[in-house]
C-alpha positions in Angstrom: -16.8 -24.5 -98.8 -13.3 -23.0 -97.7 -14.3 -19.6 -98.5 -17.6 -19.8 -96.7 -15.6 -21.0 -93.8 -13.5 -18.1 -94.1 -16.6 -15.5 -94.8 -18.6 -16.9 -91.7 -15.1 -15.9 -89.6 -14.5 -12.7 -90.7 -18.5 -11.4 -90.2 -20.6 -13.7 -87.3 -17.5 -15.9 -85.4 -15.8 -12.8 -83.1 -16.1 -13.3 -79.8 -14.3 -9.7 -78.4 -16.0 -7.0 -80.1 -18.7 -5.2 -78.2 -20.6 -4.0 -80.9 -22.1 -7.9 -81.1 -23.6 -6.5 -77.7 -24.4 -3.4 -78.0 -26.5 -4.6 -81.4 -28.4 -6.7 -79.2 -29.5 -4.5 -76.6 -30.9 -2.1 -79.2 -32.6 -5.1 -80.6 -34.6 -4.9 -77.8 -36.1 -1.9 -78.0 -37.8 -2.5 -80.6 -41.7 -1.8 -81.0 -43.4 -5.3 -81.6 -43.4 -4.2 -86.1 -40.2 -4.2 -85.7 -39.9 -7.1 -83.9 -41.4 -9.3 -86.7 -39.6 -8.2 -89.3 -36.1 -8.7 -87.7 -37.5 -12.3 -87.1 -38.0 -12.6 -90.5 -34.3 -11.5 -91.2 -32.9 -13.8 -88.6 -35.2 -16.8 -89.8 -33.3 -16.3 -93.2 -30.1 -15.6 -92.2 -30.8 -19.4 -90.2 -32.0 -20.7 -93.6 -28.4 -19.5 -94.9 -26.4 -21.0 -92.1 -28.3 -24.5 -92.2 -27.0 -24.3 -95.7 -23.8 -23.6 -94.9 -23.2 -26.2 -92.0 -24.2 -28.8 -93.6 -22.5 -28.0 -96.6 -19.4 -27.6 -94.3 -20.4 -30.7 -92.4 -19.9 -32.4 -95.5 -16.5 -31.1 -95.6 -15.3 -32.1 -92.7 -16.8 -35.8 -92.5 -14.3 -36.5 -95.3 -11.5 -35.5 -93.0 -9.6 -38.8 -91.9 -8.3 -37.3 -88.3 -11.8 -35.9 -87.4 -13.0 -38.9 -88.2 -11.1 -40.9 -85.4 -10.7 -38.4 -83.0 -13.0 -38.2 -80.0 -14.0 -34.6 -78.2 -13.9 -33.9 -74.8 -16.3 -31.5 -73.6 -16.1 -30.0 -69.8 -19.5 -28.6 -68.1 -19.3 -26.7 -65.5 -21.2 -27.9 -62.4 -22.4 -25.2 -60.2 -25.3 -25.2 -57.1 -28.7 -25.1 -58.5 -27.8 -24.8 -61.8 -28.9 -29.0 -62.9 -31.0 -26.9 -65.7 -27.6 -25.8 -67.6 -26.3 -29.3 -67.6 -29.2 -30.5 -69.2 -28.8 -28.1 -71.6 -25.4 -29.0 -72.4 -26.4 -32.7 -72.7 -28.7 -31.6 -75.2 -26.5 -29.5 -77.3 -23.6 -32.4 -76.9 -26.4 -34.9 -78.0 -27.0 -32.0 -81.4 -23.8 -31.9 -82.2 -23.2 -36.1 -82.2 -26.5 -35.5 -84.6 -24.7 -33.2 -86.8 -21.5 -34.6 -87.2 -22.5 -38.3 -87.5 -18.7 -39.4 -87.8 -17.4 -37.4 -84.9 -17.9 -38.3 -81.2 -18.5 -36.1 -78.3 -18.3 -36.7 -75.3 -19.4 -34.4 -71.9 -17.8 -34.3 -68.6 -19.7 -32.6 -65.9 -17.1 -31.5 -63.3 -15.9 -28.3 -60.7 -14.6 -25.7 -62.3 -11.1 -26.1 -60.1 -10.7 -29.0 -61.9 -11.8 -27.5 -65.4 -8.9 -24.8 -65.4 -6.3 -27.5 -64.8 -7.6 -30.0 -66.8 -7.8 -27.3 -69.6 -5.7 -28.6 -71.8 -7.4 -32.0 -72.0 -10.5 -30.5 -73.5 -11.0 -29.4 -76.6 -14.4 -27.8 -75.4 -15.1 -26.0 -72.4 -19.5 -24.5 -71.5 -18.4 -22.4 -68.1 -19.7 -19.6 -66.1 -18.3 -15.9 -66.8 -15.5 -15.7 -64.8 -13.9 -19.3 -65.6 -14.4 -18.1 -69.4 -11.6 -15.2 -68.3 -9.5 -17.2 -66.8 -9.6 -19.9 -69.8 -9.5 -17.0 -72.0 -6.5 -15.4 -70.4 -4.8 -18.3 -69.2 -5.3 -21.3 -72.1 -5.8 -18.5 -75.0 -9.3 -20.1 -74.9 -11.5 -18.9 -77.3 -15.1 -18.4 -76.8 -17.5 -19.7 -79.9 -21.1 -18.6 -78.5 -23.2 -17.5 -75.5 -25.4 -18.7 -73.8 -29.5 -17.3 -74.6 -32.1 -17.9 -72.7 -35.8 -16.7 -72.9 -37.8 -14.2 -69.8 -41.5 -13.6 -70.8 -40.7 -15.2 -74.3 -37.7 -12.5 -75.0 -34.4 -13.7 -75.9 -31.6 -12.8 -73.4 -27.6 -14.2 -73.5 -27.2 -10.8 -71.1 -26.9 -11.2 -67.0 -26.6 -9.1 -63.8 -26.3 -9.2 -60.2 -30.0 -8.5 -58.1 -29.9 -7.3 -54.2 -33.4 -7.0 -53.5 -35.2 -7.3 -49.6 -39.1 -7.9 -48.5 -40.8 -5.1 -50.2 -42.4 -3.9 -46.7 -38.3 -2.7 -45.3 -38.6 1.1 -44.7 -35.1 0.4 -43.0 -33.6 -0.5 -46.4 -33.9 1.9 -49.2 -30.6 1.6 -51.0 -26.9 0.4 -51.5 -26.1 2.1 -48.6 -28.6 1.0 -46.0 -26.8 -3.1 -46.9 -24.2 -2.2 -44.0 -24.7 -4.2 -40.8 -27.5 -6.4 -42.5 -27.7 -9.7 -42.9 -26.9 -10.9 -46.4 -27.8 -14.2 -48.2 -26.1 -16.1 -51.2 -26.2 -19.1 -52.7 -23.0 -19.7 -54.0 -20.3 -17.5 -52.7 -18.4 -18.3 -56.3 -21.0 -17.8 -57.9 -19.9 -14.6 -60.6 -23.1 -13.1 -60.8 -25.0 -14.4 -57.8 -21.5 -12.8 -55.4 -18.8 -11.8 -57.3 -21.2 -8.8 -58.8 -22.8 -8.2 -56.0 -19.8 -7.3 -54.1 -18.3 -5.3 -57.5 -21.1 -3.7 -56.7 -21.1 -3.2 -53.3 -17.4 -2.1 -52.8 -18.1 1.7 -53.9 -20.3 2.3 -51.3 -18.9 0.4 -48.1 -15.8 -2.2 -46.6 -17.8 -5.5 -47.0 -16.1 -6.4 -43.5 -19.5 -4.5 -42.5 -21.8 -7.1 -44.4 -22.9 -10.3 -42.6 -22.8 -13.3 -45.4 -25.3 -16.2 -45.1 -24.5 -19.2 -47.9 -28.1 -20.5 -48.8 -28.8 -24.2 -50.3 -31.0 -22.8 -53.0 -32.7 -19.4 -55.0 -35.9 -20.2 -53.2 -34.5 -20.8 -49.8 -32.6 -17.7 -50.3 -36.2 -16.1 -51.4 -38.2 -17.5 -49.2 -36.5 -15.9 -46.1 -36.4 -12.9 -47.6 -39.8 -12.7 -47.6 -40.3 -13.7 -44.2 -37.4 -11.1 -43.1 -35.1 -14.1 -41.8 -32.7 -12.6 -44.2 -32.4 -8.5 -44.3 -30.9 -8.6 -48.3 -30.8 -11.6 -50.8 -27.9 -12.0 -53.8 -29.0 -13.7 -56.7 -28.3 -13.8 -60.8 -30.7 -11.6 -62.6 -33.9 -13.7 -63.9 -33.7 -15.8 -61.5 -36.7 -14.4 -59.6 -38.4 -14.2 -62.4 -38.0 -17.6 -63.0 -39.4 -18.5 -59.5 -42.7 -16.3 -60.1 -43.2 -18.2 -63.5 -43.3 -21.4 -61.7 -45.4 -19.6 -59.1 -43.5 -20.4 -56.3 -43.0 -16.2 -55.0 -44.7 -13.2 -56.1 -42.5 -10.2 -57.0 -44.2 -8.0 -55.6 -43.1 -9.1 -51.9 -39.7 -7.8 -52.5 -37.9 -4.5 -53.5 -34.9 -4.1 -55.6 -32.0 -2.2 -54.9 -30.7 -0.1 -56.9 -32.4 -0.9 -60.0 -30.8 0.0 -63.6 -32.5 1.3 -66.3 -31.2 -1.2 -69.5 -32.6 -3.0 -72.4 -33.5 -6.3 -70.0 -36.4 -7.4 -69.2 -35.0 -8.6 -65.8 -34.7 -7.0 -62.5 -31.2 -6.0 -61.7 -29.1 -3.6 -59.7 -26.0 -3.2 -61.4 -24.4 -3.7 -65.0 -24.9 -5.6 -67.8 -22.9 -8.4 -68.1 -22.8 -11.7 -70.5 -23.9 -15.0 -70.5 -22.3 -18.5 -69.8 -20.3 -19.3 -72.7 -19.1 -22.3 -74.8 -14.8 -22.0 -75.0 -12.9 -23.4 -78.0 -9.3 -25.1 -76.9 -6.0 -23.5 -79.6 -5.5 -27.2 -80.1 -9.0 -27.1 -81.8 -8.1 -26.5 -85.8 -10.2 -23.6 -86.9 -12.1 -25.6 -89.3 -13.9 -27.6 -86.7 -14.1 -24.4 -84.2 -16.2 -22.7 -87.4 -18.2 -25.2 -88.0 -19.3 -26.3 -84.3 -19.8 -22.5 -84.1 -21.9 -22.6 -87.3 -23.6 -25.6 -85.3 -24.1 -24.0 -82.1 -26.0 -20.9 -83.6 -28.3 -22.9 -86.1 -29.1 -25.0 -83.0 -33.3 -24.9 -82.6 -34.3 -23.8 -79.0 -34.2 -26.3 -76.5 -36.9 -25.5 -73.4 -35.8 -22.3 -72.4 -31.7 -21.9 -73.5 -30.2 -21.4 -77.0 -27.2 -20.1 -78.5 -25.7 -16.7 -79.2 -23.0 -15.3 -81.3 -20.3 -14.5 -78.9 -20.5 -11.6 -76.4 -17.8 -8.8 -75.5 -16.4 -10.7 -72.3 -14.1 -7.6 -71.4 -16.7 -6.7 -68.7 -16.7 -9.5 -66.3 -12.1 -8.7 -67.1 -12.6 -5.4 -65.9 -14.9 -6.7 -62.5 -12.5 -9.7 -61.7 -9.7 -7.0 -62.0 -11.6 -4.7 -59.6 -11.9 -7.4 -57.3 -8.6 -8.8 -57.1 -10.3 -12.8 -58.2 -8.5 -15.3 -60.3 -7.0 -14.9 -62.9 -6.5 -11.6 -61.4 -5.5 -12.0 -57.8 -1.6 -10.3 -58.4 -3.3 -7.4 -60.4 -1.7 -4.4 -60.2 1.0 -6.2 -57.9 4.6 -6.3 -59.4 6.5 -9.6 -59.2 9.6 -11.0 -60.1 7.6 -13.4 -63.1 6.1 -10.3 -64.2 8.9 -8.0 -63.8 11.0 -10.9 -65.9 8.4 -11.8 -68.7 8.3 -7.8 -69.4 12.0 -6.9 -69.2 12.8 -10.7 -70.5 14.4 -9.2 -74.0 16.9 -6.7 -71.5 18.3 -9.5 -69.6 19.1 -11.6 -72.6 20.3 -8.5 -74.0 22.3 -7.5 -70.7 23.6 -11.3 -71.1 24.5 -10.6 -74.3 26.1 -7.5 -74.1 28.7 -9.1 -71.0 29.7 -11.9 -73.4 30.3 -9.2 -76.1 32.5 -6.8 -73.6 34.3 -10.4 -72.3 35.5 -11.4 -76.2 36.2 -7.5 -77.1 38.8 -7.0 -73.6 40.4 -10.3 -74.6 40.5 -9.0 -78.5 41.9 -5.7 -77.1 45.1 -6.6 -76.5 45.7 -8.3 -80.2 44.0 -5.7 -81.8 45.9 -2.9 -80.3 49.4 -3.9 -81.3 47.7 -4.0 -85.0 46.9 -0.9 -85.0 49.9 0.9 -83.9 51.3 -0.9 -86.6 48.4 0.2 -89.1 48.8 3.8 -87.8 52.6 4.3 -89.0 51.4 3.7 -92.6 48.2 5.7 -91.8 50.7 8.8 -90.8 52.3 8.5 -94.0 49.7 7.7 -96.0 47.9 11.1 -94.7 51.0 13.3 -95.5 51.2 12.5 -99.0 47.2 13.1 -99.0 47.6 16.6 -97.6 50.1 17.6 -100.6 48.0 16.3 -103.1 44.9 18.3 -101.3 47.3 21.0 -101.4 48.1 20.6 -104.9 44.8 19.5 -105.9 43.3 23.0 -103.8 46.1 24.8 -105.9 44.9 23.6 -109.3 41.6 24.5 -108.6 41.9 27.6 -107.9 44.2 28.3 -110.9 41.1 27.1 -112.9 38.4 28.9 -111.1 41.2 32.3 -112.2 41.7 30.8 -115.8 37.4 30.4 -115.8 37.1 34.4 -114.9 39.7 35.2 -117.2 37.7 33.7 -120.2 34.8 35.1 -119.3 36.0 38.0 -119.0 38.1 38.3 -122.3 34.4 36.9 -123.8 32.6 40.1 -122.7 35.0 42.2 -123.9 35.7 40.3 -127.1 31.8 40.1 -128.0 31.5 44.2 -127.3 34.3 44.9 -129.7 32.8 42.5 -132.3 29.8 44.1 -132.0 30.7 47.5 -133.4 31.6 46.5 -136.5 29.0 43.4 -136.8 26.4 46.4 -136.7 27.7 48.7 -139.1 28.1 45.6 -141.8 24.8 44.8 -140.9 23.3 48.1 -141.7 25.5 48.4 -144.9 23.9 44.9 -146.1 20.0 46.3 -145.1 21.3 49.7 -147.4 22.9 47.9 -150.1 19.5 46.0 -150.8 17.6 49.4 -150.5 20.2 51.1 -153.3 20.0 47.6 -155.5 16.3 48.1 -155.2 16.1 51.0 -156.8 18.6 51.1 -159.0 17.0 47.8 -160.5 20.2 45.7 -159.5 18.2 42.7 -158.6 21.0 40.1 -159.6 23.1 41.4 -156.2 20.2 40.7 -153.7 20.5 37.7 -153.0 24.1 37.6 -152.1 23.4 41.1 -150.2 20.7 39.2 -148.2 23.3 36.0 -147.7 25.5 39.0 -145.8 22.8 40.1 -143.7 21.4 36.8 -142.9 24.6 35.6 -141.8 25.3 39.4 -140.1 22.5 38.8 -138.1 23.2 35.5 -137.6 26.8 36.3 -136.3 25.6 38.7 -133.9 23.0 36.3 -131.8 25.8 34.3 -131.3 28.2 37.2 -130.5 24.9 38.2 -128.1 24.3 35.0 -126.9 28.3 34.6 -125.5 28.7 37.4 -124.5 25.6 36.5 -121.9 27.0 33.3 -120.8 30.2 35.3 -119.7 29.1 37.4 -117.7 26.9 34.8 -116.3 29.6 32.9 -115.5 31.6 36.3 -114.4 28.7 37.2 -111.8 28.2 40.3 -113.8 24.7 39.5 -115.2 21.9 41.2 -113.4 18.2 41.1 -113.0 16.1 44.3 -113.9 12.8 43.6 -112.0 9.3 45.1 -113.0 5.8 43.9 -113.0 4.1 43.0 -116.4 1.0 41.5 -117.7 1.8 37.8 -118.5 -0.9 37.5 -121.6 0.6 40.7 -122.9 4.1 39.4 -122.9 3.0 36.5 -124.5 1.0 38.2 -127.7 4.6 39.5 -128.0 6.6 36.2 -127.9 3.9 34.7 -130.3 3.8 37.3 -133.3 7.8 37.6 -132.9 8.4 33.9 -133.2 5.4 33.2 -136.0 7.7 33.7 -138.7 10.4 30.7 -137.8 7.0 28.7 -137.2 6.1 29.0 -140.7 9.1 28.2 -142.0 8.4 24.5 -141.8 5.1 24.4 -142.0 3.8 23.9 -138.6 1.5 25.3 -136.3 1.3 27.2 -133.1 -1.3 26.6 -130.6 -1.3 28.4 -127.4 -4.1 27.4 -124.5 -3.9 29.6 -121.3 -6.6 31.9 -119.7 -8.1 34.9 -120.9 -6.4 36.9 -117.3 -3.2 34.9 -116.1 -2.5 38.3 -114.0 0.8 40.2 -113.8 4.1 38.7 -113.0 7.0 40.5 -110.8 11.0 39.5 -113.1 12.8 40.3 -115.3 10.6 40.2 -119.0 13.5 40.4 -121.7 14.8 37.2 -119.6 11.1 35.8 -119.5 10.6 36.5 -122.9 14.3 35.5 -124.0 14.0 32.0 -122.6 10.2 31.5 -124.3 11.9 32.8 -127.6 14.7 30.5 -127.3 12.5 27.4 -126.6 9.9 27.7 -129.2 12.2 28.6 -132.2 14.0 25.3 -131.0 10.9 23.3 -130.9 9.8 25.1 -134.4 13.4 24.3 -135.7 13.1 20.3 -134.8 9.3 19.9 -136.4 8.4 20.3 -139.9 4.6 20.2 -141.1 4.0 19.4 -137.2 2.6 21.4 -134.2 4.1 23.0 -131.8 2.0 24.3 -128.3 2.3 26.8 -125.5 0.8 25.6 -122.4 0.4 28.7 -119.6 -0.5 28.1 -116.0 -0.4 29.7 -112.7 -0.2 27.2 -109.3 0.0 28.0 -105.6 3.0 25.2 -104.0 4.1 25.8 -100.5 2.2 29.1 -100.3 3.8 30.8 -103.1 2.4 31.4 -106.5 4.5 30.1 -109.4 3.9 30.6 -113.5 4.4 27.6 -116.0 5.2 27.2 -119.2 5.3 24.2 -121.2 6.7 24.0 -125.0 5.3 20.7 -126.6 6.8 20.0 -130.2 6.3 16.6 -132.2 9.3 17.0 -133.7 12.5 14.8 -133.6 12.5 14.3 -129.7 15.9 13.3 -128.5 17.0 10.0 -126.6 17.7 9.8 -122.4 21.6 10.3 -122.8 21.2 13.5 -125.7 18.3 15.1 -122.7 21.0 14.3 -120.0 23.7 17.3 -121.8 21.6 19.4 -123.8 21.5 22.2 -121.0 25.4 22.8 -121.0 27.3 25.8 -122.6 28.5 24.9 -126.5 26.9 21.1 -126.9 23.8 20.2 -128.7 22.2 16.4 -128.8 25.0 15.5 -131.1 27.1 16.1 -134.4 24.3 15.1 -136.6 21.8 17.1 -135.1 24.3 20.4 -135.4 25.5 19.4 -139.3 21.1 18.7 -139.9 19.7 21.9 -138.0 22.9 24.5 -137.3 23.1 26.6 -134.0 25.7 26.5 -131.3 23.9 24.5 -128.1 24.3 27.9 -126.2 20.3 28.7 -126.2 19.2 26.3 -123.6 22.5 27.0 -121.6 21.7 30.6 -121.6 17.9 29.9 -120.8 18.8 27.3 -117.8 20.7 30.2 -116.4 18.5 32.9 -116.5 15.8 30.4 -114.8 18.3 29.8 -111.9 19.3 33.5 -111.4 15.3 34.2 -111.1 14.6 31.7 -108.5 13.2 28.8 -111.1 13.9 25.7 -112.9 13.4 24.1 -116.3 13.1 20.5 -117.5 12.9 18.4 -120.1 10.6 15.1 -121.2 11.5 13.7 -124.5 10.8 10.8 -126.5 13.4 10.0 -130.3 11.0 10.3 -132.9 7.2 11.6 -130.8 8.8 14.6 -129.3 9.6 17.3 -126.6 8.1 19.3 -123.4 10.1 21.7 -122.3 8.6 23.1 -119.3 9.8 26.5 -117.4 8.9 26.9 -113.5 9.3 30.9 -112.4 8.0 32.4 -109.1 5.0 35.0 -109.8 6.8 37.3 -107.7 11.1 37.2 -108.2 12.9 38.6 -105.3 16.5 39.4 -105.7 19.2 39.2 -102.4 20.7 42.3 -102.8 22.6 44.2 -99.9 21.6 47.7 -100.3 23.7 50.5 -99.1 20.4 52.1 -98.0 18.8 48.8 -95.7 22.3 48.1 -94.0 23.5 49.2 -90.6 21.8 48.8 -87.2 18.3 49.2 -86.7 19.3 50.3 -83.4 21.8 49.8 -80.4 21.4 47.0 -78.2 21.5 49.0 -74.5 21.1 46.0 -72.2 18.8 43.7 -69.9 16.2 45.5 -67.8 13.9 43.7 -65.4 10.6 45.3 -64.6 9.0 44.4 -61.2 5.2 45.9 -61.1 1.6 45.0 -61.0 0.5 47.6 -63.1 -0.4 46.0 -66.5 -0.7 49.1 -68.5 2.4 50.6 -67.0 4.6 47.8 -67.4 3.2 47.7 -71.0 3.9 51.4 -72.2 7.4 50.7 -70.1 8.3 47.6 -72.2 7.4 49.4 -75.3 9.4 52.3 -75.8 12.5 50.7 -73.6 12.9 48.5 -76.4 12.7 50.8 -78.9 15.2 53.0 -77.1 17.4 49.2 -77.4 17.0 47.4 -73.9 16.0 44.1 -73.6 13.1 44.2 -71.3 11.9 41.2 -68.9 8.9 41.5 -66.6 7.8 40.4 -62.9 4.2 40.8 -60.7 6.0 39.3 -57.3 9.0 39.5 -55.3 10.0 35.8 -56.2 9.3 36.0 -59.5 11.6 38.6 -59.8 14.4 37.3 -58.3 14.4 34.0 -60.2 14.6 36.4 -63.6 16.9 38.1 -62.0 19.3 35.4 -61.4 18.7 33.7 -64.8 19.2 37.1 -67.1 21.6 39.0 -65.0 19.8 42.3 -65.7 21.8 46.0 -66.1 18.8 47.8 -64.4 16.0 46.6 -62.2 12.9 49.0 -62.0 10.5 48.4 -58.3 7.7 49.5 -58.1 8.1 49.4 -53.9 3.6 49.0 -53.1 3.9 45.1 -54.6 3.8 42.5 -51.7 7.6 41.8 -50.1 8.4 45.0 -52.3 11.1 46.7 -50.2 12.4 43.4 -49.8 13.3 42.8 -53.1 15.6 46.0 -52.4 16.6 44.7 -49.2 17.7 41.2 -51.1 19.4 43.0 -53.8 21.7 45.0 -51.7 22.8 42.5 -49.3 24.0 39.6 -51.5 27.3 39.9 -53.2 26.0 38.6 -56.5 23.3 41.2 -56.9 24.6 44.7 -54.9 26.0 46.1 -58.2 22.5 46.2 -60.2 21.1 49.2 -60.1 17.3 49.6 -58.7 15.3 52.5 -59.6 12.3 52.1 -57.1 8.6 53.4 -58.2 5.8 54.3 -56.1 2.8 56.7 -55.3 3.6 57.4 -51.7 6.9 59.9 -50.7 9.2 57.1 -49.9 12.1 58.4 -51.1 14.2 58.8 -48.1 13.6 55.1 -47.1 13.7 54.2 -51.0 17.7 55.9 -50.9 18.5 54.2 -47.1 17.7 50.6 -48.8 20.1 51.1 -51.2 18.1 52.7 -54.3 20.2 54.5 -57.2 17.4 56.8 -57.6 13.3 57.2 -57.1 10.6 58.3 -59.1 7.2 59.2 -57.7 4.0 57.8 -60.2 3.2 58.9 -62.3 6.6 59.9 -63.5 7.5 60.6 -67.2 9.5 58.8 -69.5 12.4 61.1 -70.4 12.5 61.5 -67.1 13.5 58.2 -66.5 15.5 57.6 -69.8 17.9 60.1 -67.7 18.4 57.9 -64.8 19.1 55.0 -66.9 21.5 57.2 -69.1 22.8 58.3 -65.7 23.3 55.3 -64.0 24.8 53.0 -66.7 28.0 51.3 -65.4 29.4 50.1 -68.2 28.8 48.8 -71.6 26.8 45.5 -72.5 28.5 44.3 -75.9 27.5 42.2 -78.3 28.9 39.3 -80.4 27.7 37.6 -83.6 29.0 33.8 -83.3 28.8 32.4 -86.4 29.7 28.3 -86.8 27.6 25.7 -88.6 28.8 22.9 -86.3 25.3 23.2 -83.0 28.1 21.8 -80.5 30.7 24.3 -81.0 28.3 27.6 -81.4 26.6 26.6 -78.3 29.9 25.9 -76.0 30.5 29.6 -77.5 27.9 31.0 -76.6 27.8 29.5 -72.9 31.2 31.3 -72.8 30.3 34.5 -73.9 27.1 34.9 -71.8 28.8 33.7 -68.5 31.1 37.1 -69.7 28.1 38.9 -69.5 27.9 39.5 -73.5 25.3 39.3 -75.3 25.3 37.1 -77.6 23.2 36.4 -81.3 24.1 33.4 -83.1 23.9 32.1 -87.2 25.1 29.0 -88.4 25.6 30.2 -92.1 27.7 33.6 -93.6 24.3 34.6 -95.8 22.1 34.2 -91.9 25.5 36.4 -90.2 25.1 38.5 -93.4 20.9 39.2 -93.0 21.4 39.6 -88.9 24.3 42.6 -89.3 21.6 44.4 -91.7 19.0 44.6 -89.0 21.4 45.0 -85.8 25.5 46.0 -85.5 27.2 43.5 -83.4 30.3 44.8 -81.1 32.0 41.7 -82.2 31.9 38.4 -84.6 33.2 35.2 -83.8 33.4 33.2 -87.2 34.2 30.0 -88.6 36.1 29.1 -91.9 34.2 26.3 -93.1 30.7 27.4 -93.8 28.0 25.8 -95.6 26.8 28.2 -98.7 29.4 30.6 -98.1 32.7 30.5 -97.2 34.0 32.4 -94.0 36.5 34.3 -96.7 33.7 35.1 -98.9 31.7 36.4 -96.1 35.0 38.4 -94.7 34.9 39.8 -98.5 30.9 41.0 -98.6 31.4 42.2 -94.5 34.1 44.4 -96.0 32.9 45.8 -99.3 30.6 48.2 -96.8 31.6 50.9 -95.1 29.3 50.6 -92.2 30.9 47.2 -91.0 34.4 47.6 -92.2 34.7 48.7 -88.1 33.3 45.4 -86.6 35.8 43.5 -85.5 36.5 39.7 -86.3 38.1 36.8 -84.5 38.6 33.7 -86.8 37.9 30.6 -85.0 39.1 26.9 -87.7 40.0 23.7 -87.3 41.7 24.6 -91.0 45.5 24.6 -92.3 46.1 27.1 -93.6 48.2 28.5 -97.0 50.3 31.1 -96.3 48.4 32.8 -98.7 45.3 32.3 -96.5 47.0 33.4 -93.5 48.5 36.3 -95.3 45.4 37.3 -96.6 43.6 36.8 -93.2 45.8 38.9 -91.6 44.9 41.9 -93.1 41.1 41.2 -93.0 40.6 39.9 -89.4 42.0 40.8 -85.3 43.2 37.4 -84.6 43.2 33.7 -85.8 42.5 30.8 -83.6 42.9 27.4 -83.9 40.1 25.1 -82.8 42.1 22.7 -80.1 44.8 25.0 -79.4 43.8 27.9 -77.0 42.5 27.7 -74.1 38.7 29.4 -72.5 41.0 32.0 -71.0 43.3 32.8 -74.0 39.7 33.2 -75.9 37.8 35.6 -73.4 41.5 37.2 -73.4 42.1 37.9 -76.6 37.9 39.1 -76.6 39.0 41.5 -73.9 41.7 42.8 -75.2 39.9 43.9 -78.6 36.9 45.5 -75.9 39.6 47.8 -74.6 40.8 48.5 -77.5 37.4 49.4 -79.1 36.6 51.5 -75.4 39.7 53.6 -75.5 39.2 54.2 -79.4 42.4 52.7 -80.5 43.1 52.5 -83.7 46.1 49.7 -83.6 44.4 46.5 -82.8 46.9 44.2 -83.1 46.4 41.4 -85.5 47.7 38.3 -86.1 47.5 34.9 -84.6 47.0 33.1 -81.0 
């Protein structure tokens, strides 16, 4: 039974969803046949609700607390609405018959008393405006909306109706109500007055309307018909009821601003829900559900009934607009509202105050305690620094030993391969001679010698590859090849090994995998290594090769998967199989042989080509290796022919001209010559860009508005008068341009070579460029701002690799370098930079916080111009150091002082 209540609550009982209102409005527009079908559907629904209701009521009657608690119902009494009270009493009587062991009592009262005593009532039957106030201030919840019948059509929406006598030609619209006498039944009625006030406020000041309250709706309508009142205001539906009762004739009246809607009623404004049956939050959810079901299944009483609760948000909107309770302070900022909105901040500030107070009381104690600990920390720090220096020296020694080992292995491998090739060749020759001479008894021994030689040669080749990789001497030979052809070659080569252990090889791929740009030899060797391992560790089983292409992140990848049904591996074995000279375990080595180099080399080759290798395995079931390689491998190589500046930076130029074509041509030509170009179209924009960019030249069209005033500003302003200005014009103003301070004058149309010649002629100084390589954004920003303020053109890089890529396209005049960089440290950056003849002359200033060893200090003194330690130099010292380098370069001196500052 509880599930029935929950289902009803989710599907039917919801007082704040406007879709119920929309569905009701749409249903009233249907034809008679549609209405008949809908009625049958509703009868079925009502029958189901009755079954649910009586079942739930039976459960509720078994609850002791509900059986002993009377429920109080408040009913709003308004003038001339006695019928509503009668309907409320009928509803209460109905509830008492449904819930036989529960008592419902009714109390009729005015709006003020009901609102003040809302906490004492369980349910309330009130008008829309009071329902909104109960909902906002007391968390009231609408269970049902009043439904009444007009012209045999069900209706649970109302509106206001503003009407006048049909023969009043002077009142045709709402604007004509100004200065007229407006009569209303109740000044506090929502539909009678508040909606009229809401409707009229868009047209006039309400002080321009004369108001007169009336005793009843019939009296008001009669006075309008007799022209004793100009305009009347009533709830929608009242005029129809009076007409049905024969007390008035509708054709005697004219409705102002009628709205075309789904209501069968006369109305002037928007549509709003009828009266609401409101539940107090103190009522249990089970009781709410049962009362709601009872109301919705109640039979029609006279002209009234109950409907699913409508959306009361439009009522909120009206009361907010009129600032009527409970929104009398709507839009105003009060202390209570501020406290409610910012109570958390108030409590946070109070807590912060006490926290600061407590912290200040403990500060002295902590200070003395920290002072004692500081001495111990300083001693420990010195010891750790000594340990770190020793560890760094040990790391460098280990790296040197590793490189020496790799170099030794490479050299030794080369020395061993020559005699080993001879042994293999002679063993093959001896086999042929033994066969020719019929001495077959020697063949087994000769084959063993040949096999051992081949095995040893393969081992030496693996050692050579691994040593070259570790020594950084392994190169990629990239070429474009057909993937299907490569797979066929690998299968042909590996097939004897597959057959040796009686395995079955399956290849799964499409007929046309396309091409791949990579190192063919290394890709083929990787596949051979994995297929060889699969065939070696599998007997009488299956080995499968899957090849697919996929696109991830906009890049094309080729994926190889090698699956076998062999012995498999444990998780511990999988963690170490890609290490050199290591197999899964010692027993595997004894049983299957091998050196453990194949997978290590395969992993290195995959990484060199920008790919990766993964393994998934389970003991006793098999293993799956996956190689994922880019379809187009790109090798990062700094070729000599790609190094060097693409253009020499010449400085900033500001173009001030309205001619779009001329501006574009000028900009294109000047950018090709190495200038950075800014464009302005008027005087205001030109001055703004000048202060922002500090241009080396200004090309000014004097024909723009205030064009000559720009030139005057330049030559009378101490901050701008040093900037050369070239004036262009379509008229002969050469004398005027010269007199106002222009360095040159060009009459349109002019030739580009003439402009470039003037730029070279009037260049006042070189605009130096600097590349700042620093990974810390705050330190980098500070250096950039300092150099830009000194009229340097500054470029930024957050890593050494990014700096090298930049220098390939633009050669700076100076480099400021931090040593502690990600991916590539400063020492490696200097090494790669100085290895290229085109870059060896670029001055470098090292700015570091690192404590340099004597060896590092000596190494840097031969490679850089100056070393500055962070925190030990001032801005002036940095600029002096930079200026000294600039002077040395500009003067052509080769004896640039090297050392520390």
